[in-house]
C-alpha atoms as an extended CHARMM CRD file, in Angstrom:
* protein
*
       208  EXT
         1         1  MET       CA            141.2140000000       83.5960000000       31.0730000000  PROA      1               0.0000000000
         2         2  ASN       CA            143.2250000000       86.0640000000       33.1450000000  PROA      2               0.0000000000
         3         3  ARG       CA            146.7150000000       85.2480000000       34.3510000000  PROA      3               0.0000000000
         4         4  PRO       CA            147.1190000000       83.2610000000       37.5500000000  PROA      4               0.0000000000
         5         5  LEU       CA            147.7690000000       85.2430000000       40.7240000000  PROA      5               0.0000000000
         6         6  ILE       CA            150.2130000000       84.4990000000       43.5250000000  PROA      6               0.0000000000
         7         7  VAL       CA            149.7120000000       86.3180000000       46.8320000000  PROA      7               0.0000000000
         8         8  THR       CA            152.6890000000       85.9040000000       49.1350000000  PROA      8               0.0000000000
         9         9  ASP       CA            153.6080000000       86.9690000000       52.6220000000  PROA      9               0.0000000000
        10        10  CYS       CA            156.9160000000       88.7890000000       53.1430000000  PROA      10              0.0000000000
        11        11  ASP       CA            158.5120000000       88.0420000000       56.5280000000  PROA      11              0.0000000000
        12        12  GLU       CA            160.0350000000       84.5320000000       56.6590000000  PROA      12              0.0000000000
        13        13  VAL       CA            158.8650000000       83.9000000000       53.0790000000  PROA      13              0.0000000000
        14        14  LEU       CA            160.7350000000       86.5520000000       51.0890000000  PROA      14              0.0000000000
        15        15  LEU       CA            162.7770000000       88.2110000000       53.8510000000  PROA      15              0.0000000000
        16        16  HSD       CA            164.1990000000       86.9820000000       57.1410000000  PROA      16              0.0000000000
        17        17  MET       CA            162.7690000000       88.8760000000       60.0950000000  PROA      17              0.0000000000
        18        18  VAL       CA            162.8590000000       87.0680000000       63.4280000000  PROA      18              0.0000000000
        19        19  ARG       CA            166.6420000000       86.4410000000       63.4280000000  PROA      19              0.0000000000
        20        20  HSD       CA            167.2910000000       90.1470000000       62.8700000000  PROA      20              0.0000000000
        21        21  PHE       CA            164.6530000000       91.1280000000       65.4340000000  PROA      21              0.0000000000
        22        22  ARG       CA            166.4100000000       88.8430000000       67.9460000000  PROA      22              0.0000000000
        23        23  ASP       CA            169.8320000000       90.3540000000       67.2300000000  PROA      23              0.0000000000
        24        24  TRP       CA            168.5290000000       93.9270000000       67.5080000000  PROA      24              0.0000000000
        25        25  LEU       CA            166.7570000000       93.2200000000       70.7940000000  PROA      25              0.0000000000
        26        26  ASP       CA            169.9080000000       91.6440000000       72.1820000000  PROA      26              0.0000000000
        27        27  ALA       CA            172.3200000000       94.3760000000       71.0750000000  PROA      27              0.0000000000
        28        28  GLU       CA            170.1970000000       97.4610000000       71.5930000000  PROA      28              0.0000000000
        29        29  HSD       CA            167.7160000000       96.6110000000       74.3470000000  PROA      29              0.0000000000
        30        30  ASP       CA            169.2600000000       93.7860000000       76.3970000000  PROA      30              0.0000000000
        31        31  ILE       CA            166.2410000000       91.6120000000       75.6170000000  PROA      31              0.0000000000
        32        32  VAL       CA            166.4450000000       87.8790000000       75.0300000000  PROA      32              0.0000000000
        33        33  ILE       CA            164.2300000000       86.1950000000       72.4410000000  PROA      33              0.0000000000
        34        34  PRO       CA            165.1260000000       82.4840000000       72.2990000000  PROA      34              0.0000000000
        35        35  LEU       CA            164.5290000000       80.7410000000       68.9790000000  PROA      35              0.0000000000
        36        36  ASP       CA            164.3230000000       77.2020000000       70.3300000000  PROA      36              0.0000000000
        37        37  ARG       CA            160.7050000000       77.7710000000       71.3800000000  PROA      37              0.0000000000
        38        38  ASN       CA            157.9130000000       80.1900000000       70.4810000000  PROA      38              0.0000000000
        39        39  PRO       CA            160.0130000000       83.3810000000       70.2840000000  PROA      39              0.0000000000
        40        40  PHE       CA            157.2780000000       85.9240000000       70.9030000000  PROA      40              0.0000000000
        41        41  ALA       CA            155.9910000000       83.9860000000       73.8930000000  PROA      41              0.0000000000
        42        42  SER       CA            159.4670000000       83.9420000000       75.4440000000  PROA      42              0.0000000000
        43        43  MET       CA            160.7190000000       87.5460000000       75.2160000000  PROA      43              0.0000000000
        44        44  ARG       CA            162.2490000000       88.7430000000       78.4810000000  PROA      44              0.0000000000
        45        45  LYS       CA            164.8040000000       91.1540000000       79.8030000000  PROA      45              0.0000000000
        46        46  ARG       CA            168.2180000000       89.5830000000       80.2380000000  PROA      46              0.0000000000
        47        47  ASN       CA            168.7420000000       88.0550000000       83.6910000000  PROA      47              0.0000000000
        48        48  SER       CA            165.0080000000       88.1260000000       84.3350000000  PROA      48              0.0000000000
        49        49  ASP       CA            162.6600000000       85.1520000000       84.5230000000  PROA      49              0.0000000000
        50        50  GLU       CA            159.6040000000       87.3760000000       84.0650000000  PROA      50              0.0000000000
        51        51  GLU       CA            157.9750000000       87.2790000000       80.6460000000  PROA      51              0.0000000000
        52        52  MET       CA            157.3350000000       90.6650000000       79.0630000000  PROA      52              0.0000000000
        53        53  SER       CA            153.7600000000       91.8410000000       78.6560000000  PROA      53              0.0000000000
        54        54  ASP       CA            152.0480000000       91.6080000000       75.2790000000  PROA      54              0.0000000000
        55        55  ALA       CA            151.9550000000       95.4070000000       75.1210000000  PROA      55              0.0000000000
        56        56  GLU       CA            155.7380000000       95.5680000000       75.5560000000  PROA      56              0.0000000000
        57        57  LYS       CA            156.3090000000       92.8950000000       72.9280000000  PROA      57              0.0000000000
        58        58  TRP       CA            154.1890000000       94.7250000000       70.3700000000  PROA      58              0.0000000000
        59        59  ARG       CA            155.9260000000       98.0030000000       71.1970000000  PROA      59              0.0000000000
        60        60  TYR       CA            159.3290000000       96.5320000000       70.3940000000  PROA      60              0.0000000000
        61        61  LEU       CA            158.0430000000       94.8070000000       67.2670000000  PROA      61              0.0000000000
        62        62  SER       CA            156.5820000000       98.0850000000       66.0210000000  PROA      62              0.0000000000
        63        63  ALA       CA            159.8390000000       99.8520000000       66.8200000000  PROA      63              0.0000000000
        64        64  PHE       CA            161.7430000000       97.2830000000       64.7510000000  PROA      64              0.0000000000
        65        65  PHE       CA            159.6460000000       98.0110000000       61.6900000000  PROA      65              0.0000000000
        66        66  ASP       CA            159.8400000000      101.7510000000       62.3410000000  PROA      66              0.0000000000
        67        67  THR       CA            163.6300000000      101.9180000000       62.2230000000  PROA      67              0.0000000000
        68        68  GLU       CA            165.2730000000       98.5450000000       61.5230000000  PROA      68              0.0000000000
        69        69  MET       CA            163.7920000000       97.1360000000       58.3090000000  PROA      69              0.0000000000
        70        70  HSD       CA            167.1650000000       97.7270000000       56.6480000000  PROA      70              0.0000000000
        71        71  ARG       CA            168.5370000000       94.8340000000       58.7400000000  PROA      71              0.0000000000
        72        72  GLN       CA            166.3700000000       92.2570000000       56.9890000000  PROA      72              0.0000000000
        73        73  THR       CA            167.9920000000       89.9210000000       54.4780000000  PROA      73              0.0000000000
        74        74  ALA       CA            166.4350000000       87.8820000000       51.6830000000  PROA      74              0.0000000000
        75        75  VAL       CA            165.4340000000       84.2650000000       52.1310000000  PROA      75              0.0000000000
        76        76  GLU       CA            167.6780000000       82.1550000000       49.9060000000  PROA      76              0.0000000000
        77        77  GLY       CA            166.2530000000       81.8030000000       46.4170000000  PROA      77              0.0000000000
        78        78  ALA       CA            163.3300000000       84.1680000000       47.0010000000  PROA      78              0.0000000000
        79        79  ALA       CA            164.2390000000       86.8330000000       44.4330000000  PROA      79              0.0000000000
        80        80  ALA       CA            164.9990000000       84.2900000000       41.7020000000  PROA      80              0.0000000000
        81        81  ALA       CA            161.7880000000       82.3790000000       42.4590000000  PROA      81              0.0000000000
        82        82  VAL       CA            159.6820000000       85.5330000000       42.2820000000  PROA      82              0.0000000000
        83        83  ALA       CA            161.2930000000       86.4450000000       38.9640000000  PROA      83              0.0000000000
        84        84  GLU       CA            160.5050000000       82.9830000000       37.5810000000  PROA      84              0.0000000000
        85        85  LEU       CA            156.9510000000       82.9820000000       38.9010000000  PROA      85              0.0000000000
        86        86  SER       CA            156.3440000000       86.4360000000       37.4380000000  PROA      86              0.0000000000
        87        87  HSD       CA            156.7240000000       84.9430000000       33.9460000000  PROA      87              0.0000000000
        88        88  GLU       CA            153.7180000000       82.7340000000       34.6720000000  PROA      88              0.0000000000
        89        89  ALA       CA            151.5620000000       84.8090000000       37.0230000000  PROA      89              0.0000000000
        90        90  ASP       CA            150.9090000000       88.1550000000       38.6320000000  PROA      90              0.0000000000
        91        91  VAL       CA            152.7170000000       88.1540000000       41.9870000000  PROA      91              0.0000000000
        92        92  VAL       CA            151.8290000000       90.4950000000       44.8650000000  PROA      92              0.0000000000
        93        93  VAL       CA            152.6990000000       90.7380000000       48.5530000000  PROA      93              0.0000000000
        94        94  LEU       CA            150.1450000000       90.6710000000       51.3810000000  PROA      94              0.0000000000
        95        95  THR       CA            151.9170000000       91.6930000000       54.5770000000  PROA      95              0.0000000000
        96        96  ASN       CA            150.5610000000       92.2470000000       58.0740000000  PROA      96              0.0000000000
        97        97  LEU       CA            151.7830000000       95.7890000000       58.5600000000  PROA      97              0.0000000000
        98        98  THR       CA            149.7850000000       98.9760000000       58.9150000000  PROA      98              0.0000000000
        99        99  ASP       CA            149.1210000000      101.0410000000       55.8000000000  PROA      99              0.0000000000
       100       100  ASP       CA            151.8230000000      103.6000000000       56.5910000000  PROA      100             0.0000000000
       101       101  PHE       CA            154.4560000000      100.8840000000       56.0370000000  PROA      101             0.0000000000
       102       102  GLN       CA            153.2600000000      100.0050000000       52.5270000000  PROA      102             0.0000000000
       103       103  ALA       CA            155.7180000000      102.2030000000       50.6450000000  PROA      103             0.0000000000
       104       104  MET       CA            158.5900000000      101.2680000000       52.9770000000  PROA      104             0.0000000000
       105       105  ARG       CA            157.9360000000       97.5580000000       52.5080000000  PROA      105             0.0000000000
       106       106  ALA       CA            157.7820000000       97.9130000000       48.7170000000  PROA      106             0.0000000000
       107       107  ALA       CA            161.0630000000       99.8700000000       48.6910000000  PROA      107             0.0000000000
       108       108  GLN       CA            162.6700000000       97.3420000000       51.0410000000  PROA      108             0.0000000000
       109       109  LEU       CA            161.7650000000       94.4880000000       48.7210000000  PROA      109             0.0000000000
       110       110  ARG       CA            163.0520000000       96.3680000000       45.6660000000  PROA      110             0.0000000000
       111       111  ASP       CA            166.4050000000       96.7180000000       47.4380000000  PROA      111             0.0000000000
       112       112  HSD       CA            166.5470000000       92.9110000000       47.4360000000  PROA      112             0.0000000000
       113       113  GLY       CA            165.6160000000       92.6240000000       43.7670000000  PROA      113             0.0000000000
       114       114  ILE       CA            161.9330000000       91.8570000000       44.4410000000  PROA      114             0.0000000000
       115       115  ASP       CA            159.7530000000       94.4710000000       42.7310000000  PROA      115             0.0000000000
       116       116  LEU       CA            156.1550000000       93.6650000000       43.6680000000  PROA      116             0.0000000000
       117       117  LYS       CA            152.9680000000       95.4930000000       44.5340000000  PROA      117             0.0000000000
       118       118  VAL       CA            152.4170000000       95.4170000000       48.2930000000  PROA      118             0.0000000000
       119       119  PHE       CA            149.0750000000       95.1550000000       50.0920000000  PROA      119             0.0000000000
       120       120  THR       CA            148.9310000000       95.7290000000       53.8540000000  PROA      120             0.0000000000
       121       121  ASN       CA            146.6240000000       94.0900000000       56.3620000000  PROA      121             0.0000000000
       122       122  GLN       CA            146.0070000000       93.5500000000       60.0590000000  PROA      122             0.0000000000
       123       123  GLY       CA            144.6310000000       90.3090000000       61.4500000000  PROA      123             0.0000000000
       124       124  PRO       CA            143.6600000000       87.1220000000       59.5870000000  PROA      124             0.0000000000
       125       125  LYS       CA            144.3030000000       87.4460000000       55.8630000000  PROA      125             0.0000000000
       126       126  GLY       CA            141.3040000000       85.6980000000       54.3180000000  PROA      126             0.0000000000
       127       127  PHE       CA            139.2000000000       88.7670000000       53.5620000000  PROA      127             0.0000000000
       128       128  ALA       CA            142.2160000000       90.8230000000       52.4520000000  PROA      128             0.0000000000
       129       129  LEU       CA            143.0790000000       87.9750000000       50.0770000000  PROA      129             0.0000000000
       130       130  GLN       CA            139.5080000000       88.0030000000       48.8070000000  PROA      130             0.0000000000
       131       131  ARG       CA            139.7030000000       91.7400000000       48.0090000000  PROA      131             0.0000000000
       132       132  ILE       CA            142.9340000000       91.2310000000       46.0470000000  PROA      132             0.0000000000
       133       133  VAL       CA            141.3990000000       88.3540000000       44.1070000000  PROA      133             0.0000000000
       134       134  GLU       CA            138.3740000000       90.4980000000       43.2600000000  PROA      134             0.0000000000
       135       135  GLU       CA            140.7010000000       93.2120000000       41.9520000000  PROA      135             0.0000000000
       136       136  TYR       CA            142.7600000000       90.8860000000       39.7200000000  PROA      136             0.0000000000
       137       137  ALA       CA            140.0370000000       88.3790000000       38.7460000000  PROA      137             0.0000000000
       138       138  PRO       CA            142.6730000000       85.6860000000       38.0970000000  PROA      138             0.0000000000
       139       139  GLY       CA            142.2000000000       82.3290000000       36.4840000000  PROA      139             0.0000000000
       140       140  ARG       CA            143.8610000000       80.6080000000       39.4580000000  PROA      140             0.0000000000
       141       141  VAL       CA            145.1220000000       81.8050000000       42.8380000000  PROA      141             0.0000000000
       142       142  ALA       CA            148.0090000000       80.6330000000       45.0240000000  PROA      142             0.0000000000
       143       143  PHE       CA            148.5680000000       81.9120000000       48.5690000000  PROA      143             0.0000000000
       144       144  ILE       CA            151.8740000000       81.6070000000       50.4650000000  PROA      144             0.0000000000
       145       145  ASP       CA            152.3310000000       82.3550000000       54.1590000000  PROA      145             0.0000000000
       146       146  ASP       CA            154.4000000000       81.1670000000       57.1120000000  PROA      146             0.0000000000
       147       147  LEU       CA            151.6210000000       81.2490000000       59.7300000000  PROA      147             0.0000000000
       148       148  PRO       CA            148.9990000000       78.5170000000       59.9140000000  PROA      148             0.0000000000
       149       149  HSD       CA            146.1260000000       80.7220000000       61.0560000000  PROA      149             0.0000000000
       150       150  HSD       CA            146.3560000000       82.7350000000       57.8320000000  PROA      150             0.0000000000
       151       151  HSD       CA            145.9610000000       79.5270000000       55.8490000000  PROA      151             0.0000000000
       152       152  ALA       CA            142.9330000000       78.6220000000       57.9320000000  PROA      152             0.0000000000
       153       153  SER       CA            141.4780000000       82.0600000000       57.1990000000  PROA      153             0.0000000000
       154       154  ALA       CA            142.2230000000       81.7700000000       53.4710000000  PROA      154             0.0000000000
       155       155  ALA       CA            140.7300000000       78.2720000000       53.3340000000  PROA      155             0.0000000000
       156       156  GLU       CA            137.5380000000       79.4910000000       54.9920000000  PROA      156             0.0000000000
       157       157  VAL       CA            137.0610000000       82.5800000000       52.8070000000  PROA      157             0.0000000000
       158       158  LEU       CA            138.4580000000       81.3000000000       49.4850000000  PROA      158             0.0000000000
       159       159  PRO       CA            138.5140000000       77.4890000000       49.6160000000  PROA      159             0.0000000000
       160       160  ASP       CA            139.5360000000       77.1550000000       45.9420000000  PROA      160             0.0000000000
       161       161  THR       CA            142.8400000000       78.9690000000       46.5610000000  PROA      161             0.0000000000
       162       162  VAL       CA            146.0000000000       76.8620000000       46.2850000000  PROA      162             0.0000000000
       163       163  ARG       CA            147.6860000000       77.2950000000       49.6750000000  PROA      163             0.0000000000
       164       164  LEU       CA            151.3830000000       76.7150000000       50.3770000000  PROA      164             0.0000000000
       165       165  HSD       CA            152.6160000000       76.8350000000       53.9750000000  PROA      165             0.0000000000
       166       166  PHE       CA            156.1910000000       78.1250000000       53.7530000000  PROA      166             0.0000000000
       167       167  CYS       CA            158.6020000000       79.2320000000       56.4970000000  PROA      167             0.0000000000
       168       168  GLY       CA            162.0330000000       80.0920000000       55.1460000000  PROA      168             0.0000000000
       169       169  GLU       CA            163.5690000000       80.6490000000       58.5840000000  PROA      169             0.0000000000
       170       170  PRO       CA            165.1000000000       77.3290000000       59.6790000000  PROA      170             0.0000000000
       171       171  LEU       CA            165.5990000000       78.6160000000       63.2220000000  PROA      171             0.0000000000
       172       172  ILE       CA            161.8330000000       78.5900000000       63.8210000000  PROA      172             0.0000000000
       173       173  ALA       CA            160.3310000000       76.4940000000       61.0230000000  PROA      173             0.0000000000
       174       174  GLY       CA            160.1610000000       73.4050000000       63.2300000000  PROA      174             0.0000000000
       175       175  LEU       CA            158.2410000000       75.3140000000       65.9000000000  PROA      175             0.0000000000
       176       176  ILE       CA            155.3880000000       76.3740000000       63.6370000000  PROA      176             0.0000000000
       177       177  PRO       CA            152.3980000000       74.0160000000       63.5320000000  PROA      177             0.0000000000
       178       178  CYS       CA            151.8820000000       72.6910000000       60.0210000000  PROA      178             0.0000000000
       179       179  ALA       CA            148.8650000000       74.0670000000       58.1560000000  PROA      179             0.0000000000
       180       180  HSD       CA            149.1140000000       71.1610000000       55.7170000000  PROA      180             0.0000000000
       181       181  GLU       CA            148.7830000000       68.5960000000       58.5150000000  PROA      181             0.0000000000
       182       182  ALA       CA            145.8490000000       70.6120000000       59.8860000000  PROA      182             0.0000000000
       183       183  GLY       CA            144.1170000000       70.4450000000       56.4970000000  PROA      183             0.0000000000
       184       184  HSD       CA            144.3350000000       74.1840000000       55.7620000000  PROA      184             0.0000000000
       185       185  ALA       CA            147.1510000000       74.1180000000       53.1770000000  PROA      185             0.0000000000
       186       186  HSD       CA            147.8490000000       71.8980000000       50.1900000000  PROA      186             0.0000000000
       187       187  ALA       CA            151.5480000000       71.5490000000       51.0350000000  PROA      187             0.0000000000
       188       188  ARG       CA            154.2600000000       72.5220000000       53.5120000000  PROA      188             0.0000000000
       189       189  ILE       CA            157.5750000000       73.4090000000       51.8660000000  PROA      189             0.0000000000
       190       190  ASP       CA            160.1830000000       75.5720000000       53.6000000000  PROA      190             0.0000000000
       191       191  ASN       CA            162.6810000000       76.2960000000       50.8220000000  PROA      191             0.0000000000
       192       192  TRP       CA            162.3810000000       77.9370000000       47.4260000000  PROA      192             0.0000000000
       193       193  ALA       CA            164.2900000000       75.2240000000       45.5590000000  PROA      193             0.0000000000
       194       194  GLU       CA            161.3460000000       72.8690000000       46.1600000000  PROA      194             0.0000000000
       195       195  ALA       CA            158.5720000000       75.4510000000       46.4410000000  PROA      195             0.0000000000
       196       196  LEU       CA            159.1590000000       76.9750000000       43.0010000000  PROA      196             0.0000000000
       197       197  PRO       CA            158.4880000000       73.8320000000       40.9280000000  PROA      197             0.0000000000
       198       198  TRP       CA            155.5550000000       72.9230000000       43.1830000000  PROA      198             0.0000000000
       199       199  LEU       CA            153.9740000000       76.3440000000       42.6050000000  PROA      199             0.0000000000
       200       200  LEU       CA            154.5860000000       76.2770000000       38.8540000000  PROA      200             0.0000000000
       201       201  GLU       CA            152.8310000000       72.9270000000       38.6530000000  PROA      201             0.0000000000
       202       202  ALA       CA            150.0180000000       74.0320000000       40.9470000000  PROA      202             0.0000000000
       203       203  LEU       CA            149.3250000000       77.1220000000       38.8430000000  PROA      203             0.0000000000
       204       204  HSD       CA            148.4750000000       74.9550000000       35.8720000000  PROA      204             0.0000000000
       205       205  GLY       CA            147.0400000000       71.8280000000       37.4700000000  PROA      205             0.0000000000
       206       206  GLU       CA            145.7890000000       70.3560000000       40.6890000000  PROA      206             0.0000000000
       207       207  PRO       CA            147.8460000000       70.9390000000       43.8640000000  PROA      207             0.0000000000
       208       208  ARG       CA            149.5830000000       67.7720000000       44.9860000000  PROA      208             0.0000000000
């Protein structure tokens, strides 16, 4: 039987993103992105009550990844957890960035001591996950992501995948609906100290 496979998201799982996006918007563009509610639904120019358009929000988000990825810091315990998991399984990253960011994302992760193959994607991740699984033909698959709709997509396309809902950003973790409570993930754990032993057990047995 082939090795198990772990497919993990990057932002808010391996690297912090939204806190650095907030700080950059504030310092460089005079834009407020509050983190006590849905941040992307609440972006606005300072001293304005008018919400920014979706097109503007996506423009700034794209600009962040174009020039500011160096700001991102590692989620506590992520590098050590990946190193430990790599003894037991193949570990790859599935990130929702366009293909031209693939090399940049891989280099960014290496700078934080996380040397993994990176797959890029746009939209729900179920079918991208399926393509990776077909490539590796693993004995068991675990999927980690911070957004519940990706777990719903993975559950629909590959229902036998072990799915862990994980958001390592405490500033927004409480705002994200729980994929475990919705029935789309096997667990919700938001720190690597608890997620690592759960994943190691799940790779070799039934998810709890």
